[in-house]
C-alpha positions as CSV (number, residue, x, y, z in Angstrom):
1,M,6.8,-22.0,13.0
2,K,5.5,-20.0,16.3
3,E,2.2,-17.4,15.6
4,E,4.2,-14.8,16.9
5,T,7.5,-15.3,14.7
6,L,4.8,-15.9,11.3
7,K,3.4,-12.4,12.2
8,N,7.1,-10.6,12.7
9,A,8.2,-12.2,9.5
10,A,4.5,-11.1,7.1
11,R,4.9,-7.5,9.6
12,V,8.6,-6.7,8.3
13,T,7.8,-8.4,4.8
14,L,5.1,-5.9,4.4
15,G,7.0,-3.1,5.8
16,A,9.8,-3.5,3.2
17,A,7.4,-4.2,0.7
18,L,6.2,-0.5,1.5
19,I,9.4,0.9,1.6
20,F,10.1,-0.3,-1.5
21,A,7.2,1.1,-2.9
22,G,7.5,4.3,-1.9
23,I,11.0,4.6,-3.6
24,S,9.7,3.5,-6.7
25,H,6.7,6.4,-5.9
26,L,9.4,8.7,-6.0
27,S,12.1,7.2,-8.4
28,F,11.8,4.9,-11.5
29,A,8.3,3.6,-11.4
30,R,6.5,7.3,-10.7
31,K,4.8,8.3,-14.1
32,E,3.3,4.3,-14.0
33,F,1.4,5.5,-10.2
34,W,-0.3,8.5,-11.9
35,A,-2.7,6.0,-13.4
36,Q,-3.5,5.4,-9.9
37,V,-4.6,8.8,-8.7
38,P,-8.5,9.7,-9.3
39,D,-9.8,12.7,-11.1
40,W,-11.3,13.8,-7.8
41,V,-8.1,14.2,-6.2
42,P,-7.3,18.3,-5.7
43,L,-3.7,18.1,-6.4
44,K,-1.4,17.0,-9.3
45,K,-0.8,13.6,-9.8
46,D,2.9,14.0,-9.9
47,A,2.4,15.6,-6.2
48,T,-0.2,13.2,-4.6
49,V,2.1,10.3,-6.4
50,F,5.3,12.2,-4.4
51,Y,3.2,12.7,-0.8
52,S,1.2,8.9,-1.0
53,G,5.7,7.9,-1.7
54,I,6.7,9.8,1.4
55,A,3.5,7.9,3.5
56,E,4.3,4.4,2.3
57,I,8.1,5.1,3.4
58,A,6.7,6.3,6.7
59,L,4.5,3.4,6.9
60,G,6.5,0.9,6.0
61,T,9.4,1.8,8.6
62,S,7.3,2.1,11.2
63,L,6.1,-1.0,10.6
64,V,9.5,-2.7,10.1
65,F,10.6,-0.7,13.5
66,A,7.8,0.2,15.9
67,P,8.5,-1.6,19.2
68,K,6.1,-4.0,20.3
69,G,3.7,-1.9,22.1
70,S,3.4,0.3,19.2
71,R,2.7,-2.2,16.5
72,P,-1.0,-3.0,16.7
73,L,-1.1,0.8,16.2
74,A,1.5,1.1,13.0
75,G,-0.7,-2.1,11.7
76,A,-4.4,0.0,12.2
77,V,-2.5,3.1,10.2
78,A,-0.9,0.8,7.5
79,A,-4.3,-0.9,7.3
80,G,-6.1,2.5,6.7
81,F,-4.3,3.5,4.2
82,F,-4.5,1.0,2.4
83,V,-8.3,1.3,3.0
84,A,-7.4,5.3,1.7
85,V,-5.9,4.5,-1.3
86,F,-8.0,1.5,-2.5
87,P,-10.2,4.7,-4.4
88,G,-7.1,4.8,-6.6
89,N,-7.1,1.1,-8.0
90,I,-11.1,1.5,-8.7
91,A,-10.2,4.7,-10.8
92,Q,-7.2,2.9,-12.7
93,Y,-10.4,-0.1,-13.3
94,T,-13.3,2.9,-14.6
95,H,-10.9,5.2,-16.6
96,H,-9.0,1.6,-18.3
97,R,-5.6,2.9,-17.0
98,S,-3.1,0.9,-17.6
99,A,0.3,0.4,-15.9
100,F,2.3,-2.5,-14.1
101,G,1.3,-4.5,-16.6
102,L,-2.9,-4.2,-15.5
103,D,-3.0,-4.2,-19.2
104,T,-6.8,-5.1,-18.9
105,D,-9.7,-4.5,-17.3
106,Q,-9.9,-8.1,-16.0
107,K,-6.5,-7.9,-14.3
108,R,-7.4,-4.0,-13.1
109,L,-10.4,-5.6,-11.4
110,A,-8.5,-9.0,-10.3
111,R,-6.4,-6.3,-8.7
112,L,-9.3,-5.0,-6.5
113,F,-9.3,-8.1,-5.0
114,F,-5.8,-7.9,-3.6
115,Q,-6.8,-4.7,-1.5
116,P,-8.3,-6.2,1.4
117,L,-6.2,-8.9,1.4
118,L,-3.2,-6.0,1.9
119,I,-5.8,-4.7,4.7
120,G,-5.8,-8.3,6.4
121,W,-2.2,-8.7,6.0
122,A,-1.4,-5.6,8.0
123,W,-3.9,-5.7,10.7
124,W,-3.1,-9.4,11.2
125,S,0.8,-9.3,11.3
126,T,0.9,-6.8,13.8
127,R,-2.1,-7.9,16.3
128,R,-1.2,-9.3,20.4
129,K,-2.5,-12.8,20.8
């Protein structure tokens, strides 16, 4: 498989996953996401989850539909978003908050190691040769 085809598939898959996650922020998993909102965020947990859901839908849509020349920017913004929400994953771990099946400290800790993979996925799938 050509590298460009693989990158396109990875980019569209990540975009679709972000759109799905954003929709879940706004609907069926809304309360579950409260576990990832750090206590220091000045907004109410529900508002934070709502706004981050909107951001995920926008980011996912940009990854899926961005013209070729805009894909590196879309990937950089998505990677930045994954960096920005990482404190939420840390808060879920340090405050022992269960959500999404992450009901032990070991599972919550393991989840932290997936964030760099998402950052790399967003970056790699949108880079030109």
